C-alpha positions in Angstrom: -26.6 223.6 89.1 -30.2 223.2 88.0 -30.7 220.2 90.4 -29.3 222.3 93.3 -31.8 225.1 92.5 -34.7 222.7 92.3 -33.7 221.0 95.6 -33.4 224.4 97.3 -36.8 225.5 96.0 -38.4 222.3 97.2 -36.8 222.5 100.7 -37.9 226.2 101.0 -41.4 225.2 99.9 -41.6 222.4 102.4 -40.2 224.6 105.2 -42.7 227.3 104.4 -45.7 224.9 104.3 -44.6 223.4 107.7 -44.2 226.8 109.3 -47.5 228.2 108.1 -49.2 224.9 109.2 -47.7 225.2 112.7 -48.9 228.8 112.8 -52.5 228.1 111.9 -52.8 224.7 113.6 -54.2 224.5 117.1 -51.6 224.7 119.9 -49.6 221.5 120.2 -46.2 220.6 121.7 -44.3 221.2 118.4 -45.8 224.6 117.7 -45.2 225.6 121.4 -41.6 224.5 121.3 -40.8 226.3 118.1 -43.1 229.3 118.6 -40.3 231.8 118.2 -39.0 230.3 115.0 -42.5 229.9 113.5 -43.4 233.6 114.4 -40.1 234.7 113.0 -40.9 233.0 109.7 -44.6 234.0 109.5 -44.7 237.6 110.6 -45.2 240.1 109.1 -45.3 238.8 105.5 -47.0 235.4 105.7 -49.5 235.9 108.5 -52.6 233.7 108.1 -56.0 233.7 109.7 -59.4 232.2 109.2 -61.3 235.3 108.2 -61.9 234.0 104.7 -64.3 231.5 106.3 -65.6 233.8 109.1 -65.1 237.3 108.0 -65.1 240.0 110.6 -65.7 243.3 108.7 -64.4 246.5 110.1 -66.9 248.7 111.9 -64.6 251.7 111.5 -63.1 253.8 108.7 -59.6 254.8 109.4 -57.7 257.6 107.7 -53.9 257.4 108.2 -52.3 260.8 107.6 -48.6 261.5 107.5 -46.4 264.5 107.6 -42.6 264.8 107.5 -40.0 267.0 109.0 -36.4 267.9 108.0 -33.8 270.4 109.1 -32.8 272.9 106.4 -29.4 274.4 105.9 -30.0 277.1 108.5 -30.9 274.6 111.2 -34.6 275.3 111.1 -37.0 272.4 111.4 -39.4 272.4 108.5 -42.7 270.4 108.8 -44.8 269.4 105.9 -48.6 269.6 105.9 -50.6 266.5 106.5 -51.5 264.3 103.6 -53.7 261.2 103.4 -51.9 257.8 103.0 -55.3 256.0 103.0 -56.5 258.2 100.1 -53.4 257.0 98.1 -54.6 253.4 98.7 -58.2 254.1 97.7 -57.0 255.9 94.5 -54.8 253.0 93.5 -57.7 250.5 94.0 -60.3 252.8 92.2 -58.2 253.1 89.1 -57.1 249.5 88.8 -59.2 246.8 87.1 -57.4 244.1 89.2 -56.2 245.7 92.4 -53.7 243.7 94.4 -54.3 242.5 97.9 -51.3 244.6 98.9 -52.8 247.8 97.6 -56.0 247.2 99.5 -54.7 246.0 102.8 -51.1 246.7 103.5 -51.5 250.0 105.4 -54.7 248.8 107.1 -53.2 245.6 108.3 -50.0 247.3 109.4 -52.0 249.7 111.5 -54.2 247.0 113.1 -51.0 245.0 113.9 -49.5 248.1 115.5 -52.5 248.6 117.7 -52.5 244.9 118.6 -48.9 245.1 119.8 -49.0 248.6 121.4 -52.6 249.1 122.6 -53.2 252.7 123.5 -49.5 253.3 124.2 -46.8 254.1 121.6 -44.1 252.4 123.6 -42.8 249.1 122.2 -42.6 246.5 125.0 -41.7 243.5 122.9 -39.6 242.6 119.8 -42.8 242.1 117.8 -44.1 245.5 118.9 -40.7 247.1 117.8 -40.9 245.2 114.5 -44.5 246.4 113.8 -43.5 250.0 114.6 -40.6 249.7 112.1 -42.9 248.1 109.6 -45.5 250.9 109.9 -42.8 253.6 109.8 -41.2 252.0 106.6 -44.6 251.9 104.8 -45.2 255.5 105.6 -41.6 256.5 104.6 -41.9 254.6 101.3 -45.2 256.3 100.5 -44.0 259.7 101.4 -40.8 259.2 99.4 -42.9 258.0 96.4 -45.1 261.0 96.6 -42.4 263.6 97.1 -39.7 262.4 94.7 -36.4 264.1 95.5 -37.8 265.6 98.7 -35.7 265.0 101.8 -36.9 264.3 105.3 -35.5 262.9 108.5 -38.7 262.3 110.5 -42.2 261.0 109.8 -45.2 261.3 112.0 -48.6 259.6 111.6 -52.0 260.6 112.7 -54.9 258.1 112.6 -58.5 259.3 112.5 -61.0 256.6 113.2 -64.7 257.2 112.3 -67.5 254.8 113.3 -69.5 253.2 110.5 -73.2 253.6 111.3 -75.2 250.4 111.6 -77.2 249.3 108.4 -80.6 250.9 108.2 -79.9 253.8 110.5 -80.9 257.2 109.1 -77.8 259.4 109.2 -79.4 262.4 107.5 -77.0 265.3 107.5 -75.2 264.3 110.6 -71.4 264.2 110.2 -69.7 260.9 111.1 -68.6 260.8 114.8 -64.8 260.6 115.3 -64.2 257.9 117.8 -60.4 258.4 117.9 -57.9 260.9 116.7 -54.5 259.3 117.6 -51.2 261.2 117.1 -48.1 259.1 117.0 -44.7 260.3 118.0 -42.1 261.5 115.4 -40.1 258.6 114.1 -36.6 259.0 112.8 -36.1 257.8 109.2 -32.7 256.9 107.9 -31.8 257.4 104.1 -31.9 253.6 103.4 -35.5 253.4 104.7 -36.8 255.9 102.1 
């Protein structure tokens, strides 16, 4: 039994290393042929990039806000007020001596992947776009459920407010930051197993 577990762990490790290598390596016949399998293994949990060596810092601050809706016993749709999911992340990072990579980047990366796959539209036109929409919806539903323990909701909606970061050395004085985008996403249905 122990030998079987060790062999399975080694096989899984080798497969993972090969898949990640094919993902980050320059295009070649093997990575082109098995592109669907490599992407299925890598996205969204094991995505790799070279930003460690050539960072591309964000030039925007994004606030991801969420609200929920549920139908009460009388059939009336009840909508919650907006609350800030990004603030929850900042709070978790500020009060942790060793914040995890997940706490710092999960929501931000989910949003940037959503924008990469959807552009300015909220219609999914590929399997990856559908997956990224579900991923973002699940993160929002998990955070809402954690915040409102025992609260019920059937729908979640996100609003993303993007603010430009001024260039270094510019005098901002008392000027408020300029909103460059205020994007309202459609209502997404949330099933009980996704909360």
